[in-house]
N, C-alpha and C positions, 0 to 999 in steps of 0.2 A: 384884649378882643374886640373889635371894633363894631358897632352898629351894623353898620354896613356886611361882613362876615357872618353876625346872626339874621340878617336879614336875609342874607346869600340861601344861609343851611334853612331857615324857616322855607323859604322855598321851594328848594329841594326835596323836601324833607314832603311836602305838601305833592306835590308830582310825584313821588316814588309813589306814596299811596295811593295817589289817582289811577296814576297807573296798574301798580297791582291793583285794585278795584276793579276794572274796568282789562286787565286780565283775566280775572277770576272769571266779570263774564261774559268775554269771549269764550270764553272753555263750552262754555251751557249752550252759545246762540251767535255760534262761530259766520252765519250770515244774515248777519245783520252788521246794514254799512256806517249809517251814523255813529253809534261806539268802535268803529275798524279807526275812522276817522278820525273821531273823537281820543282816542290813543295813540294812534297814529304824532297828530300835533304834539303830544300829551310827554310823547320821549321825544319827541324833537326840540319839544323845548329846552326837558330834563336835560335832554345829552349838551346840551348850549351851555345852559346851568353850571352843569356844572365843570365843563369845558373848563368857565371864567372861572367859575372858581378855585382851581386848580393852581390857575394861571395867574389868580392873586394871591393862594391862600399856604398851596401846598397840596398834594394827592389826598382824597380825601379814603382811597380803598387803597392798598399793597396790592403785593404776588401778583402781579401782573396784567393790574387793568389800569393802571394809569404809568403814565411816565414819569420819570422823577431828570429836573434839572438837576446841576453838578453846583453844588454838593448834596447825597443824596442827601433827600426832603423829608422823609416816612419818619425819620425820629423827630423833628422839631417840636414844639407842645405848643399849645393841645391837641390833642387828638383828636376827630372829628365826636367822639363818641363820649369825650374829657367835658364838653362842652358843657356849665349850663347855662340852660335861658333862665 
């Protein structure tokens, strides 16, 4: 695993954490525009990074969330949760 792959995974994890936190905040403060704007920016960037990662290294998740190129790439190792940081 190269350093760029690890860097992308770190960025994805940080953005996922931020999106979850903003989602939880917005559940109790749905009328606040600034956190909603932040949430939309974070999720847009997160989706871009996930697509970029999957283009370079293969799917992050399976079961209908990520299409696969031929041949089936999900069996390639390491799987995202097996990566040691």
